[in-house]
C-alpha positions, 0 to 999 in steps of 0.5 A: 798311402795306407790301405785298409785291410778287409777282414773276413766276417765274423760270427756274433755270439748268437751265430757262434752258438747256433754253429755249435748247436748244428755241429753238436746236434748232427754229430750226436744224432749220427753217433747214436744211430751208429752205436744203436745200429739203426737203419736209415742213418740219413734221418738221424744225421740230416734232421738235426741239421734241418731243425737247428739250421733252418730255424735259430730258435726252438719254441712250441710252434717250431716243435709242433710244426716239426712233429706235424710234418713227420706225422703228415709225411708218415701218414701219406707214405703209409696210405700210398704204399698200402692202398695205391701202390698198384695204381700209379696214376692215382698215386701221382695225383695224391702226391701232387695234392700233398705237395700242394698242401705243403708248399701252400704252407710255405708260400703263405708263411703260416707254416713254413717249417711244416711245409719245408720239413714235410716236403723233404721228409715226404720225398725221402720216405717215398723214395725209400718206400718205393723200393721196399720189396714184397718180402719186406715191410714199410713199417721199419722205415716209418719207425726209424723216421719216427724215432729220428724225429723224436730224437732230433727234438730231444737233441735240439732241446739239449743243444739249446740248453748247452749253447743258448743264445746270448741276446734275443733274436728279432722276429722275421716279418712274413712277406705279403703276397697276393693270391695269384703269386701264392697260386703260382708258387704252389703250382710251380713247386708242387708240379716240379716236386711231383715230376721229380718223384715220377722221374726217380721212380720211372728210372729206378734211381734207387741210390740217388736220394741226394739228387732227389732231395736236392731237387726239392731243396732248390724249391724252398725259394718258391720262385724262378729267379730265386730258384736259379740262385739256389740251384747254383748254390746247391751245385757249388755246395754239393761239390764242396761237400763231396770234396770234404767227404773225400778228404775225410775219407782219405784222413780216416782211411780204413779206420771208419770202424772206430766210431770216434774218428768219423764223429770227430771229423763230422763235428769239425766239418759241420762246425766249419760249414755251419759258420758259412751257412749262418753268415749267409743270413739263414736261408739255405745257401752254399753253406747249407748245401755243403752241410746236407751233402756230407750229412747224407754221405755220412748218414747213408754211406759211412759204415765199417768196411765202407768208404765214401769215394764212389758215393761222393763222386756219384752223388755230385754228378747225380745232383748236378744233373737233377738240379739242372733238369729241375731248374729247367722244369721250374723255368718252363712252369714259371713261363706257363703259369705267368700266361694267366692272370690268376697264376701270374707271379707279381712279387719278384717280376 
């Protein structure tokens, strides 16, 4: 009796081109930042992953939301660090209000990309800015982020020009939500994101940027049930991403100072795991977790004379702890908000 042999899913023509865009975009951003010796290489490596991975198309609306998210987060960081850094309680309240604005855009569907990119950018910049000493300035951080944003849009345009879609993509319908569910999602995500900001500042976790980013990325699902799945996927993605970075370090050995080698390795890894991300249907899953994990590792930790081994091992343990704590906070807030009619979540319950 003949048995059917199941075949692994394959990318369609559009999916293949999107994978090529993601791999080429993040690799080009990484290479330029290293050639120019620019600080904060994480921006130049991860931003192209976000822009090319979260949205498969590039149009005026996408570009506007991308620039608006960068301007919003930069303005907030400048105001907070310049005027309210000595007032921690007021600073926390302003951070909470800013996250409310960003997650409202995501929950309502009117500006999901603006909210998502803004939340990640604001979290990362607040993390870096809080460790700026009195003798240094916050402006290089803002400047490098601004350059990374402009360069990312240019890179995205080049990648879409080199690898355009073959067929038109169908539009995605925005799910309809009642006002109580939107309030629930906004308050839940903003509270957990603000709690993440407080914890990482209070414990002085300067080298845990990946863990803080992970605590924000699992909130993209906006609700408790989906956040549980996203958290598990994030942990698995981080584990795979860290192991991929470790294997690449063993392959590179002491040749990280020759830029061509890490560029080739980054492109290969990005292309492989972009495939898994795209086959997952587009939302951030295991494949996207892998991408952003080794993107952060390459952008932040890979430099001549440096290796990824300690960074990868520390990053996996810190991300796991951060995700577990964040998920616990999501569940607690979900239960609390569901006790009130005005903030009860109806969409997934």
